[in-house]
C-alpha positions as CSV (number, residue, x, y, z in Angstrom):
1,M,31.8,-4.2,55.3
2,K,33.2,-3.7,51.8
3,V,30.7,-6.2,50.3
4,I,27.8,-4.4,52.0
5,F,29.0,-1.0,50.7
6,T,29.4,-2.4,47.2
7,H,26.0,-4.0,47.3
8,F,24.4,-0.7,48.6
9,K,26.2,1.4,46.0
10,K,25.2,-1.0,43.1
11,Y,21.5,-1.0,43.9
12,T,21.4,2.7,44.8
13,V,22.8,3.5,41.3
14,R,20.3,1.1,39.8
15,G,17.4,2.8,41.7
16,F,18.6,6.2,40.5
17,L,18.8,5.0,36.9
18,A,15.3,3.4,37.2
19,L,13.9,6.8,38.1
20,I,15.2,8.6,35.1
21,P,12.5,7.5,32.6
22,L,9.8,8.2,35.2
23,V,11.1,11.7,35.9
24,L,11.4,12.4,32.2
25,S,7.8,11.2,31.6
26,Y,6.7,13.4,34.5
27,F,8.3,16.5,33.0
28,V,6.8,15.7,29.6
29,L,3.4,15.5,31.1
30,Q,4.0,18.7,33.1
31,L,5.1,20.5,29.8
32,L,1.9,19.2,28.0
33,Y,-0.4,20.1,30.9
34,F,1.0,23.4,32.2
35,G,3.0,24.6,29.3
36,I,0.4,24.0,26.6
37,D,-3.0,22.9,27.9
38,Q,-3.3,25.5,30.7
39,R,-2.2,28.3,28.4
40,V,-4.6,27.4,25.7
41,M,-7.4,26.9,28.3
42,A,-6.7,30.4,29.6
43,E,-6.9,31.9,26.1
44,I,-10.1,30.1,25.3
45,E,-11.6,31.0,28.7
46,Y,-10.8,34.6,27.9
47,L,-12.6,34.3,24.5
48,I,-15.7,32.2,25.3
49,G,-15.9,32.7,29.1
50,R,-15.6,29.1,30.2
51,R,-12.8,26.5,30.8
52,I,-12.6,23.3,28.8
53,P,-10.0,21.0,30.4
54,G,-7.9,18.9,28.0
55,L,-8.8,21.1,25.0
56,G,-5.2,22.3,24.7
57,I,-3.8,18.8,24.3
58,L,-6.5,18.0,21.8
59,L,-5.6,21.1,19.8
60,L,-1.9,20.1,20.0
61,L,-2.7,16.6,18.6
62,A,-4.8,18.1,15.9
63,A,-1.9,20.4,15.0
64,F,0.4,17.4,14.8
65,Y,-2.1,15.6,12.5
66,F,-2.4,18.5,10.1
67,L,1.4,19.1,10.2
68,G,1.8,15.4,9.2
69,L,-0.7,15.8,6.3
70,I,1.2,18.9,5.1
71,A,4.6,17.2,5.4
72,S,3.4,14.2,3.4
73,N,2.4,16.1,0.3
74,M,4.6,17.6,-2.4
75,I,4.4,21.2,-1.3
76,G,5.1,20.3,2.3
77,R,8.1,18.3,1.4
78,K,9.5,21.2,-0.6
79,V,8.9,23.5,2.3
80,F,10.7,21.2,4.8
81,S,13.5,20.7,2.2
82,L,13.9,24.5,2.1
83,I,14.0,24.7,5.9
84,E,16.6,21.9,6.0
85,K,18.8,23.8,3.5
86,I,18.6,26.9,5.6
87,T,19.3,25.2,8.9
88,T,22.4,23.4,7.5
89,R,24.1,26.8,7.1
90,I,23.7,27.7,10.7
91,P,26.3,25.9,12.8
92,I,24.5,25.3,16.2
93,I,21.0,24.9,14.7
94,K,22.5,22.5,12.0
95,T,23.6,20.0,14.7
96,T,20.4,20.2,16.6
97,Y,18.3,19.8,13.5
98,Q,20.3,16.8,12.3
99,V,20.0,15.0,15.7
100,G,16.2,15.6,15.6
101,K,15.9,14.4,12.0
102,Q,18.0,11.3,12.8
103,L,15.7,10.5,15.7
104,S,12.5,11.0,13.7
105,S,13.9,8.9,10.9
106,T,14.7,6.1,13.4
107,L,11.3,6.2,15.0
108,S,9.6,5.9,11.5
109,L,12.1,3.3,10.2
110,P,10.1,1.2,7.7
111,E,12.5,-1.7,7.8
112,K,11.7,-2.2,11.5
113,Q,8.3,-3.6,10.5
114,V,9.8,-6.2,8.2
115,F,12.7,-7.5,10.3
116,K,12.1,-11.1,11.1
117,R,14.5,-11.4,14.0
118,A,17.7,-10.1,15.5
119,V,20.9,-12.0,15.1
120,L,24.6,-11.6,15.8
121,V,26.8,-11.9,12.7
122,D,30.4,-12.9,12.4
123,F,31.2,-9.9,10.2
124,L,34.4,-8.4,8.9
125,T,36.7,-9.8,11.6
126,P,36.4,-13.5,12.8
127,G,35.3,-13.7,16.4
128,I,33.8,-10.2,16.5
129,W,30.0,-10.2,16.4
130,T,27.8,-7.5,15.0
131,V,24.1,-6.9,15.6
132,G,22.0,-7.6,12.5
133,F,18.4,-8.1,11.5
134,V,17.2,-10.9,9.3
135,T,15.0,-9.6,6.5
136,G,14.5,-12.7,4.4
137,T,16.3,-15.7,2.7
138,V,17.7,-16.5,-0.7
139,I,18.7,-19.9,-2.2
140,D,22.2,-20.3,-3.5
141,H,21.9,-22.7,-6.5
142,Q,25.6,-22.7,-7.1
143,N,26.3,-24.2,-3.7
144,N,24.0,-27.2,-3.3
145,D,20.9,-24.9,-2.9
146,D,22.2,-23.6,0.4
147,R,19.7,-21.3,2.1
148,L,21.3,-17.9,2.9
149,L,20.0,-15.3,5.3
150,K,19.6,-11.7,4.1
151,V,20.9,-9.7,7.1
152,Y,20.7,-6.0,7.4
153,I,23.6,-4.6,9.6
154,P,22.8,-1.0,10.7
155,T,25.4,1.6,11.5
156,P,25.2,2.8,15.1
157,P,23.8,5.1,16.2
158,N,21.9,5.7,13.0
159,P,20.1,2.5,11.9
160,T,18.7,4.1,8.7
161,S,22.2,3.5,7.1
162,G,24.0,0.2,7.0
163,T,24.8,-2.7,4.8
164,I,23.2,-6.0,3.6
165,V,25.1,-9.3,3.9
166,L,24.2,-12.8,2.7
167,V,25.3,-15.4,5.3
168,R,24.7,-19.0,6.2
169,E,22.7,-19.7,9.3
170,S,25.9,-21.2,10.8
171,Q,27.5,-17.8,10.5
172,T,25.0,-16.2,12.8
173,R,24.1,-16.5,16.5
174,D,20.7,-16.1,18.1
175,P,21.2,-13.8,21.1
176,G,17.6,-14.3,22.2
177,W,16.9,-10.6,21.9
178,S,13.7,-9.0,20.6
179,I,13.9,-6.7,17.6
180,D,13.2,-3.7,19.9
181,D,16.0,-4.7,22.3
182,A,18.5,-5.1,19.5
183,M,17.3,-1.7,18.0
184,K,17.9,0.0,21.4
185,T,21.4,-1.4,21.4
186,V,22.1,0.0,18.0
187,I,20.6,3.4,18.5
188,S,22.3,3.9,21.9
189,A,25.7,2.6,20.6
190,G,25.5,-0.2,23.1
191,I,24.6,1.9,26.2
192,I,21.0,0.7,26.4
193,G,19.9,-2.8,25.7
194,P,20.2,-6.5,26.8
195,N,23.2,-7.3,29.1
196,E,23.3,-11.0,28.3
197,I,23.1,-13.4,25.3
198,K,20.7,-16.2,26.0
């Protein structure tokens, strides 16, 4: 009976956890459709006398596009820098802004595009493995032309900061993880990601 209860409890929890991303996706779609698209459609219908479904979302995407253009030029960067300076002086907003900035920095992380593969590195303490990303190789001419791996070791949960180590292939392990899986592990501080080393 205990085994059946444990089995039921285990898969009930897994089923609940599997629903979380679906529910979040549903709420995002609800927000986009009812919170933005429907309101914009109502305003446009009031102005021009007809409904244009989907126009609200198209206008939102256009707004994001132009905001991206503004943020990418010198004036936009200065404006956002000023906003950042102001928000860092307001306690609650400061924390929220920093979390959002960290998330956006992670999503646009340029190094992610040049990572060759994910590895585990025997780093700092023998027998304790750290998640790292191979970015290239170097030849060590002082040690029989050994080939060393350049490995970027990110700092959880913010992978935009970290350190670079040069290690031999024998000092690394291949966990069989994709770069995305390893990145999820880093960002979530180990909460999300692979649960086995292949």
